[in-house]
N, CA, C and O atoms as CSV, one atom per row, in Angstrom:
chain,resi,resn,atom,element,x,y,z
A,1,MET,N,N,115.249,108.446,101.380
A,1,MET,CA,C,114.191,108.523,100.304
A,1,MET,C,C,114.808,108.770,98.843
A,1,MET,O,O,115.759,109.534,98.675
A,2,THR,N,N,114.274,108.157,97.940
A,2,THR,CA,C,114.797,108.288,96.614
A,2,THR,C,C,114.550,109.719,96.128
A,2,THR,O,O,113.553,110.371,96.441
A,3,ASN,N,N,115.583,110.174,95.301
A,3,ASN,CA,C,115.468,111.512,94.629
A,3,ASN,C,C,114.596,111.230,93.391
A,3,ASN,O,O,114.843,110.281,92.648
A,4,GLN,N,N,113.558,112.086,93.185
A,4,GLN,CA,C,112.546,112.000,92.040
A,4,GLN,C,C,113.345,111.909,90.681
A,4,GLN,O,O,113.046,111.078,89.823
A,5,ARG,N,N,114.303,112.746,90.548
A,5,ARG,CA,C,115.036,112.859,89.319
A,5,ARG,C,C,115.756,111.672,88.853
A,5,ARG,O,O,116.125,111.500,87.691
A,6,GLU,N,N,115.964,110.725,89.997
A,6,GLU,CA,C,116.783,109.406,89.617
A,6,GLU,C,C,115.897,108.458,89.072
A,6,GLU,O,O,116.354,107.421,88.591
A,7,LEU,N,N,114.507,108.716,89.090
A,7,LEU,CA,C,113.557,107.562,88.680
A,7,LEU,C,C,113.396,107.668,87.246
A,7,LEU,O,O,113.576,108.727,86.646
A,8,PRO,N,N,113.027,106.482,86.639
A,8,PRO,CA,C,112.917,106.467,85.112
A,8,PRO,C,C,111.396,106.968,85.058
A,8,PRO,O,O,110.696,107.115,86.060
A,9,PRO,N,N,110.974,107.218,83.690
A,9,PRO,CA,C,109.508,107.550,83.477
A,9,PRO,C,C,108.575,106.492,84.136
A,9,PRO,O,O,108.965,105.354,84.397
A,10,LYS,N,N,107.396,106.913,84.370
A,10,LYS,CA,C,106.437,106.060,84.860
A,10,LYS,C,C,105.879,105.042,83.651
A,10,LYS,O,O,105.876,105.427,82.482
A,11,THR,N,N,105.440,103.797,84.009
A,11,THR,CA,C,105.128,102.945,82.879
A,11,THR,C,C,103.475,102.702,83.053
A,11,THR,O,O,102.808,101.973,82.317
A,12,CYS,N,N,103.030,103.377,84.046
A,12,CYS,CA,C,101.546,103.266,84.183
A,12,CYS,C,C,101.141,104.408,85.025
A,12,CYS,O,O,101.965,105.268,85.336
A,13,THR,N,N,99.849,104.460,85.427
A,13,THR,CA,C,99.166,105.619,86.204
A,13,THR,C,C,98.824,105.115,87.501
A,13,THR,O,O,98.523,103.939,87.706
A,14,ILE,N,N,98.875,106.069,88.434
A,14,ILE,CA,C,98.652,105.922,89.898
A,14,ILE,C,C,97.232,105.215,90.030
A,14,ILE,O,O,96.999,104.466,90.979
A,15,GLU,N,N,96.390,105.456,89.143
A,15,GLU,CA,C,95.029,104.868,89.435
A,15,GLU,C,C,95.090,103.290,89.337
A,15,GLU,O,O,94.194,102.611,89.838
A,16,ARG,N,N,96.084,102.766,88.732
A,16,ARG,CA,C,96.288,101.326,88.428
A,16,ARG,C,C,97.031,100.698,89.515
A,16,ARG,O,O,97.152,99.473,89.539
A,17,LEU,N,N,97.577,101.499,90.484
A,17,LEU,CA,C,98.440,101.027,91.509
A,17,LEU,C,C,97.883,99.935,92.453
A,17,LEU,O,O,98.540,98.926,92.709
A,18,VAL,N,N,96.687,100.159,92.948
A,18,VAL,CA,C,95.991,99.263,93.887
A,18,VAL,C,C,94.607,99.195,93.254
A,18,VAL,O,O,93.873,100.180,93.175
A,19,THR,N,N,94.285,97.972,92.802
A,19,THR,CA,C,93.030,97.812,92.079
A,19,THR,C,C,92.172,96.552,92.490
A,19,THR,O,O,90.975,96.497,92.207
A,20,MET,N,N,92.756,95.648,93.097
A,20,MET,CA,C,92.149,94.351,93.640
A,20,MET,C,C,91.405,94.753,94.809
A,20,MET,O,O,91.872,95.485,95.682
A,21,LYS,N,N,90.031,94.177,94.817
A,21,LYS,CA,C,89.327,94.604,95.978
A,21,LYS,C,C,89.741,94.164,97.237
A,21,LYS,O,O,89.377,94.814,98.217
A,22,GLU,N,N,90.457,93.146,97.385
A,22,GLU,CA,C,90.954,92.767,98.734
A,22,GLU,C,C,92.253,93.724,98.972
A,22,GLU,O,O,92.536,93.975,100.143
A,23,ASP,N,N,92.880,94.149,98.168
A,23,ASP,CA,C,94.062,94.871,98.364
A,23,ASP,C,C,93.587,96.383,98.654
A,23,ASP,O,O,94.309,97.054,99.393
A,24,VAL,N,N,92.538,96.904,98.174
A,24,VAL,CA,C,92.014,98.169,98.375
A,24,VAL,C,C,91.512,98.112,99.899
A,24,VAL,O,O,91.681,99.100,100.615
A,25,GLN,N,N,90.941,97.040,100.356
A,25,GLN,CA,C,90.322,96.920,101.761
A,25,GLN,C,C,91.574,96.902,102.644
A,25,GLN,O,O,91.544,97.548,103.691
A,26,LYS,N,N,92.546,96.293,102.345
A,26,LYS,CA,C,93.868,96.226,103.150
A,26,LYS,C,C,94.439,97.628,103.169
A,26,LYS,O,O,94.801,98.048,104.268
A,27,VAL,N,N,94.572,98.411,102.115
A,27,VAL,CA,C,95.018,99.763,102.239
A,27,VAL,C,C,94.163,100.593,103.135
A,27,VAL,O,O,94.718,101.349,103.932
A,28,LEU,N,N,92.783,100.518,103.076
A,28,LEU,CA,C,91.797,101.325,103.814
A,28,LEU,C,C,91.953,101.011,105.271
A,28,LEU,O,O,91.764,101.885,106.117
A,29,SER,N,N,92.290,99.799,105.583
A,29,SER,CA,C,92.247,99.406,107.074
A,29,SER,C,C,93.618,99.733,107.637
A,29,SER,O,O,93.818,99.627,108.847
A,30,GLY,N,N,94.640,100.157,106.738
A,30,GLY,CA,C,95.922,100.297,107.223
A,30,GLY,C,C,96.852,99.104,107.336
A,30,GLY,O,O,97.946,99.193,107.894
A,31,GLU,N,N,96.379,97.959,106.781
A,31,GLU,CA,C,97.171,96.727,106.795
A,31,GLU,C,C,98.151,96.619,105.753
A,31,GLU,O,O,99.084,95.826,105.881
A,32,LYS,N,N,98.014,97.426,104.611
A,32,LYS,CA,C,98.785,97.435,103.407
A,32,LYS,C,C,99.387,98.851,103.330
A,32,LYS,O,O,98.650,99.833,103.246
A,33,THR,N,N,100.627,98.946,103.359
A,33,THR,CA,C,101.240,100.332,103.206
A,33,THR,C,C,102.296,100.421,101.994
A,33,THR,O,O,103.010,101.409,101.821
A,34,ALA,N,N,102.313,99.328,101.211
A,34,ALA,CA,C,103.248,99.373,100.073
A,34,ALA,C,C,102.565,98.361,98.967
A,34,ALA,O,O,101.776,97.451,99.226
A,35,THR,N,N,103.023,98.713,97.769
A,35,THR,CA,C,102.582,97.783,96.742
A,35,THR,C,C,103.809,97.716,95.760
A,35,THR,O,O,104.449,98.721,95.453
A,36,ARG,N,N,104.091,96.438,95.284
A,36,ARG,CA,C,105.193,96.188,94.378
A,36,ARG,C,C,104.624,95.929,93.015
A,36,ARG,O,O,103.628,95.218,92.876
A,37,ARG,N,N,105.227,96.483,92.032
A,37,ARG,CA,C,104.761,96.279,90.697
A,37,ARG,C,C,105.853,95.991,89.617
A,37,ARG,O,O,107.021,96.270,89.885
A,38,ASN,N,N,105.562,95.506,88.538
A,38,ASN,CA,C,106.684,95.322,87.593
A,38,ASN,C,C,107.050,96.603,86.926
A,38,ASN,O,O,108.102,96.656,86.288
A,39,GLY,N,N,106.259,97.650,87.022
A,39,GLY,CA,C,106.580,98.956,86.470
A,39,GLY,C,C,106.405,100.077,87.532
A,39,GLY,O,O,105.988,99.827,88.663
A,40,ARG,N,N,106.722,101.242,87.142
A,40,ARG,CA,C,106.612,102.424,88.015
A,40,ARG,C,C,105.313,103.140,87.720
A,40,ARG,O,O,105.045,103.798,86.715
A,41,TYR,N,N,104.545,102.892,88.788
A,41,TYR,CA,C,103.021,103.534,88.579
A,41,TYR,C,C,102.807,105.023,89.130
A,41,TYR,O,O,101.801,105.670,88.838
A,42,ALA,N,N,103.818,105.511,89.940
A,42,ALA,CA,C,103.560,106.703,90.697
A,42,ALA,C,C,104.809,107.409,91.082
A,42,ALA,O,O,105.849,106.774,91.255
A,43,ASP,N,N,104.746,108.735,91.227
A,43,ASP,CA,C,105.841,109.558,91.660
A,43,ASP,C,C,105.702,109.907,92.982
A,43,ASP,O,O,104.585,110.033,93.486
A,44,ILE,N,N,106.889,110.105,93.699
A,44,ILE,CA,C,106.851,110.575,95.098
A,44,ILE,C,C,106.026,111.707,95.241
A,44,ILE,O,O,106.201,112.648,94.466
A,45,GLY,N,N,105.112,111.771,96.153
A,45,GLY,CA,C,104.252,112.930,96.513
A,45,GLY,C,C,102.933,112.919,95.778
A,45,GLY,O,O,102.068,113.752,96.049
A,46,GLU,N,N,102.741,111.896,94.755
A,46,GLU,CA,C,101.524,111.610,94.109
A,46,GLU,C,C,100.379,111.151,95.058
A,46,GLU,O,O,100.649,110.403,95.997
A,47,VAL,N,N,99.161,111.563,94.846
A,47,VAL,CA,C,98.143,111.035,95.634
A,47,VAL,C,C,97.251,110.001,94.994
A,47,VAL,O,O,96.779,110.160,93.868
A,48,MET,N,N,97.039,108.956,95.729
A,48,MET,CA,C,96.101,107.753,95.191
A,48,MET,C,C,94.875,107.951,96.018
A,48,MET,O,O,94.941,108.143,97.232
A,49,THR,N,N,93.804,107.904,95.381
A,49,THR,CA,C,92.416,108.040,96.001
A,49,THR,C,C,91.735,106.681,95.889
A,49,THR,O,O,91.659,106.110,94.801
A,50,LEU,N,N,91.256,106.178,96.974
A,50,LEU,CA,C,90.507,104.674,97.187
A,50,LEU,C,C,89.410,105.075,97.965
A,50,LEU,O,O,89.555,105.562,99.086
A,51,GLU,N,N,88.154,104.869,97.352
A,51,GLU,CA,C,86.921,104.870,97.997
A,51,GLU,C,C,86.750,106.167,98.921
A,51,GLU,O,O,86.250,106.223,100.044
A,52,GLY,N,N,87.345,107.273,98.084
A,52,GLY,CA,C,87.173,108.766,98.567
A,52,GLY,C,C,88.121,109.086,99.630
A,52,GLY,O,O,88.023,110.140,100.258
A,53,ARG,N,N,89.189,108.077,99.899
A,53,ARG,CA,C,90.161,108.505,100.808
A,53,ARG,C,C,91.537,108.634,100.211
A,53,ARG,O,O,91.862,107.753,99.415
A,54,ASP,N,N,92.397,109.599,100.474
A,54,ASP,CA,C,93.670,109.860,99.836
A,54,ASP,C,C,94.927,109.186,100.673
A,54,ASP,O,O,95.046,109.125,101.896
A,55,PHE,N,N,95.743,108.744,99.752
A,55,PHE,CA,C,97.069,108.251,100.172
A,55,PHE,C,C,98.174,108.781,99.402
A,55,PHE,O,O,98.190,108.652,98.177
A,56,VAL,N,N,99.142,109.396,100.065
A,56,VAL,CA,C,100.272,110.024,99.419
A,56,VAL,C,C,101.453,108.919,99.308
A,56,VAL,O,O,101.751,108.165,100.234
A,57,VAL,N,N,102.073,108.934,98.060
A,57,VAL,CA,C,103.208,108.007,97.857
A,57,VAL,C,C,104.496,108.697,98.575
A,57,VAL,O,O,104.857,109.828,98.250
A,58,GLU,N,N,105.120,107.983,99.510
A,58,GLU,CA,C,106.096,108.585,100.158
A,58,GLU,C,C,107.469,108.184,99.662
A,58,GLU,O,O,108.444,108.905,99.875
A,59,ASN,N,N,107.558,106.977,98.966
A,59,ASN,CA,C,108.859,106.529,98.363
A,59,ASN,C,C,108.612,105.555,97.378
A,59,ASN,O,O,107.634,104.812,97.451
A,60,VAL,N,N,109.514,105.504,96.367
A,60,VAL,CA,C,109.468,104.640,95.228
A,60,VAL,C,C,110.825,104.137,94.808
A,60,VAL,O,O,111.689,104.936,94.447
A,61,TYR,N,N,111.023,102.942,94.841
A,61,TYR,CA,C,112.344,102.334,94.658
A,61,TYR,C,C,112.445,101.007,93.945
A,61,TYR,O,O,111.407,100.345,93.917
A,62,SER,N,N,113.429,100.548,93.412
A,62,SER,CA,C,113.595,99.190,92.902
A,62,SER,C,C,114.099,98.247,93.951
A,62,SER,O,O,114.816,98.627,94.877
A,63,GLN,N,N,113.703,96.991,93.785
A,63,GLN,CA,C,114.074,95.923,94.729
A,63,GLN,C,C,113.888,94.654,93.986
A,63,GLN,O,O,112.964,94.462,93.196
A,64,SER,N,N,114.910,93.711,94.311
A,64,SER,CA,C,114.676,92.258,93.776
A,64,SER,C,C,113.819,91.470,94.724
A,64,SER,O,O,113.739,91.731,95.925
A,65,LEU,N,N,113.194,90.508,94.133
A,65,LEU,CA,C,112.463,89.587,94.887
A,65,LEU,C,C,113.260,88.832,95.859
A,65,LEU,O,O,112.739,88.407,96.891
A,66,GLY,N,N,114.456,88.652,95.591
A,66,GLY,CA,C,115.325,87.868,96.539
A,66,GLY,C,C,115.656,88.877,97.795
A,66,GLY,O,O,116.089,88.379,98.834
A,67,GLU,N,N,115.483,90.073,97.714
A,67,GLU,CA,C,115.691,91.079,98.978
A,67,GLU,C,C,114.493,91.030,99.788
A,67,GLU,O,O,114.542,91.585,100.886
A,68,LEU,N,N,113.360,90.422,99.406
A,68,LEU,CA,C,112.139,90.621,100.243
A,68,LEU,C,C,112.179,89.890,101.530
A,68,LEU,O,O,112.547,88.715,101.528
A,69,THR,N,N,111.831,90.483,102.634
A,69,THR,CA,C,111.765,90.025,103.923
A,69,THR,C,C,110.394,89.965,104.472
A,69,THR,O,O,109.524,90.639,103.921
A,70,ASP,N,N,110.099,89.221,105.513
A,70,ASP,CA,C,108.771,89.165,106.141
A,70,ASP,C,C,108.126,90.538,106.482
A,70,ASP,O,O,106.911,90.739,106.503
A,71,ASN,N,N,109.200,91.559,106.776
A,71,ASN,CA,C,108.630,92.948,107.032
A,71,ASN,C,C,108.133,93.591,105.885
A,71,ASN,O,O,107.179,94.367,105.939
A,72,HIS,N,N,108.857,93.248,104.629
A,72,HIS,CA,C,108.336,93.818,103.298
A,72,HIS,C,C,106.985,93.112,103.122
A,72,HIS,O,O,106.030,93.774,102.717
A,73,ALA,N,N,106.847,91.795,103.405
A,73,ALA,CA,C,105.618,91.130,103.120
A,73,ALA,C,C,104.408,91.697,103.944
A,73,ALA,O,O,103.274,91.824,103.482
A,74,LYS,N,N,104.775,92.011,105.171
A,74,LYS,CA,C,103.779,92.733,106.093
A,74,LYS,C,C,103.377,94.121,105.499
A,74,LYS,O,O,102.223,94.497,105.704
A,75,GLN,N,N,104.269,94.958,104.742
A,75,GLN,CA,C,103.872,96.157,104.211
A,75,GLN,C,C,102.745,95.959,103.153
A,75,GLN,O,O,101.832,96.761,102.960
A,76,GLU,N,N,102.928,94.805,102.507
A,76,GLU,CA,C,101.956,94.274,101.439
A,76,GLU,C,C,100.678,93.719,102.174
A,76,GLU,O,O,99.732,93.424,101.444
A,77,GLY,N,N,100.551,93.558,103.414
A,77,GLY,CA,C,99.393,92.996,104.062
A,77,GLY,C,C,99.427,91.408,104.235
A,77,GLY,O,O,98.378,90.790,104.420
A,78,PHE,N,N,100.557,90.824,104.175
A,78,PHE,CA,C,100.790,89.476,104.316
A,78,PHE,C,C,101.676,89.078,105.514
A,78,PHE,O,O,102.558,89.868,105.850
A,79,ALA,N,N,101.523,87.955,106.168
A,79,ALA,CA,C,102.279,87.640,107.359
A,79,ALA,C,C,103.806,87.310,106.999
A,79,ALA,O,O,104.726,87.639,107.747
A,80,THR,N,N,103.989,86.653,105.828
A,80,THR,CA,C,105.406,86.225,105.574
A,80,THR,C,C,105.477,86.427,103.950
A,80,THR,O,O,104.543,86.625,103.174
A,81,VAL,N,N,106.844,86.318,103.688
A,81,VAL,CA,C,107.330,86.399,102.119
A,81,VAL,C,C,106.707,85.238,101.446
A,81,VAL,O,O,106.310,85.326,100.284
A,82,GLU,N,N,106.602,84.086,102.185
A,82,GLU,CA,C,105.927,82.782,101.506
A,82,GLU,C,C,104.554,83.040,101.098
A,82,GLU,O,O,104.127,82.691,99.997
A,83,ASP,N,N,103.809,83.690,102.037
A,83,ASP,CA,C,102.352,84.186,101.879
A,83,ASP,C,C,102.233,85.020,100.753
A,83,ASP,O,O,101.409,84.758,99.876
A,84,TYR,N,N,103.016,86.054,100.686
A,84,TYR,CA,C,102.929,87.061,99.598
A,84,TYR,C,C,103.301,86.374,98.288
A,84,TYR,O,O,102.553,86.483,97.317
A,85,LYS,N,N,104.469,85.648,98.226
A,85,LYS,CA,C,104.727,84.896,96.915
A,85,LYS,C,C,103.670,84.029,96.465
A,85,LYS,O,O,103.376,84.025,95.270
A,86,ASN,N,N,103.054,83.278,97.309
A,86,ASN,CA,C,101.843,82.520,96.976
A,86,ASN,C,C,100.664,83.169,96.318
A,86,ASN,O,O,100.048,82.724,95.350
A,87,ALA,N,N,100.412,84.383,97.030
A,87,ALA,CA,C,99.330,85.204,96.486
A,87,ALA,C,C,99.631,85.841,95.134
A,87,ALA,O,O,98.778,85.829,94.247
A,88,ILE,N,N,100.860,86.411,94.957
A,88,ILE,CA,C,101.275,86.898,93.599
A,88,ILE,C,C,101.253,85.917,92.587
A,88,ILE,O,O,100.756,86.205,91.499
A,89,LEU,N,N,101.802,84.610,92.829
A,89,LEU,CA,C,101.756,83.615,91.895
A,89,LEU,C,C,100.345,83.135,91.428
A,89,LEU,O,O,100.143,82.699,90.295
A,90,SER,N,N,99.334,83.258,92.446
A,90,SER,CA,C,98.085,82.948,92.173
A,90,SER,C,C,97.434,83.986,91.347
A,90,SER,O,O,96.536,83.650,90.575
A,91,TYR,N,N,97.790,85.164,91.438
A,91,TYR,CA,C,97.224,86.216,90.553
A,91,TYR,C,C,97.880,86.282,89.118
A,91,TYR,O,O,97.361,86.940,88.217
A,92,HIS,N,N,99.083,85.543,88.949
A,92,HIS,CA,C,99.771,85.633,87.689
A,92,HIS,C,C,100.248,84.294,87.342
A,92,HIS,O,O,101.459,84.072,87.315
A,93,PRO,N,N,99.282,83.270,87.041
A,93,PRO,CA,C,99.662,81.942,86.687
A,93,PRO,C,C,100.687,81.924,85.651
A,93,PRO,O,O,100.605,82.689,84.691
A,94,GLY,N,N,101.739,81.019,85.798
A,94,GLY,CA,C,102.893,80.877,84.873
A,94,GLY,C,C,103.885,81.798,85.241
A,94,GLY,O,O,105.000,81.491,84.821
A,95,MET,N,N,103.820,82.909,85.944
A,95,MET,CA,C,104.899,83.774,86.273
A,95,MET,C,C,105.913,83.102,87.110
A,95,MET,O,O,105.595,82.478,88.122
A,96,PRO,N,N,107.131,83.224,86.699
A,96,PRO,CA,C,108.389,82.667,87.613
A,96,PRO,C,C,108.537,83.679,88.726
A,96,PRO,O,O,108.229,84.865,88.611
A,97,TRP,N,N,109.016,83.133,89.776
A,97,TRP,CA,C,109.518,83.924,90.854
A,97,TRP,C,C,110.887,83.675,91.067
A,97,TRP,O,O,111.302,82.690,91.678
A,98,LEU,N,N,111.632,84.597,90.547
A,98,LEU,CA,C,113.195,84.555,90.323
A,98,LEU,C,C,113.833,85.518,91.360
A,98,LEU,O,O,113.462,86.692,91.351
A,99,PRO,N,N,114.679,85.143,92.168
A,99,PRO,CA,C,115.272,86.124,93.165
A,99,PRO,C,C,115.806,87.286,92.483
A,99,PRO,O,O,115.745,88.326,93.139
A,100,HIS,N,N,116.336,87.366,91.274
A,100,HIS,CA,C,117.011,88.387,90.638
A,100,HIS,C,C,115.982,89.439,89.968
A,100,HIS,O,O,116.340,90.576,89.659
A,101,MET,N,N,114.652,88.946,89.770
A,101,MET,CA,C,113.745,89.681,89.213
A,101,MET,C,C,113.567,91.055,90.006
A,101,MET,O,O,113.548,91.033,91.237
A,102,ARG,N,N,113.434,92.288,89.278
A,102,ARG,CA,C,113.280,93.436,90.079
A,102,ARG,C,C,111.922,93.955,89.861
A,102,ARG,O,O,111.351,93.853,88.776
A,103,VAL,N,N,111.365,94.558,90.984
A,103,VAL,CA,C,110.144,95.147,91.030
A,103,VAL,C,C,110.249,96.484,91.447
A,103,VAL,O,O,111.272,96.832,92.036
A,104,TRP,N,N,109.146,97.459,91.181
A,104,TRP,CA,C,109.152,98.824,91.838
A,104,TRP,C,C,108.265,98.837,93.078
A,104,TRP,O,O,107.112,98.407,93.050
A,105,VAL,N,N,108.826,99.331,94.138
A,105,VAL,CA,C,108.152,99.413,95.494
A,105,VAL,C,C,107.579,100.699,95.572
A,105,VAL,O,O,108.309,101.672,95.389
A,106,HIS,N,N,106.240,100.865,95.845
A,106,HIS,CA,C,105.538,102.137,95.981
A,106,HIS,C,C,105.070,102.223,97.511
A,106,HIS,O,O,104.125,101.528,97.888
A,107,GLU,N,N,105.671,102.992,98.295
A,107,GLU,CA,C,105.293,103.097,99.730
A,107,GLU,C,C,104.283,104.244,99.913
A,107,GLU,O,O,104.498,105.337,99.389
A,108,PHE,N,N,103.236,104.020,100.615
A,108,PHE,CA,C,102.302,105.128,100.867
A,108,PHE,C,C,101.696,105.121,102.159
A,108,PHE,O,O,101.682,104.108,102.858
A,109,ARG,N,N,101.159,106.286,102.531
A,109,ARG,CA,C,100.488,106.512,103.848
A,109,ARG,C,C,99.140,107.176,103.685
A,109,ARG,O,O,98.939,107.818,102.654
A,110,ALA,N,N,98.287,107.091,104.520
A,110,ALA,CA,C,97.013,107.979,104.513
A,110,ALA,C,C,97.377,109.423,104.779
A,110,ALA,O,O,98.314,109.790,105.489
A,111,VAL,N,N,96.498,110.228,104.106
A,111,VAL,CA,C,96.898,111.679,104.065
A,111,VAL,C,C,95.888,112.138,105.309
A,111,VAL,O,O,95.851,113.313,105.674
């Protein structure tokens, strides 16, 4: 697990970590246990509340898009990296998918 002191300051708030309706439903059903963002939205130990249910952030770390595996895609609620990539690119038209691009991974579990 990453040491909190090694993390840079947050760029957004935990309330913005999971906002899309279909993603909220995936979290509530246990299908989604991580979210990747271009910034850091939460600290380890911080609690996200979705529809009255709490989820604690267990780990936060940086990862490149080229490091993504199908297991990472499953954390996001998708079957494969290709499915995840297509979804992300549909949410962000014109965004490039570059293997060296880094994202912040936020892993969480139900409390």
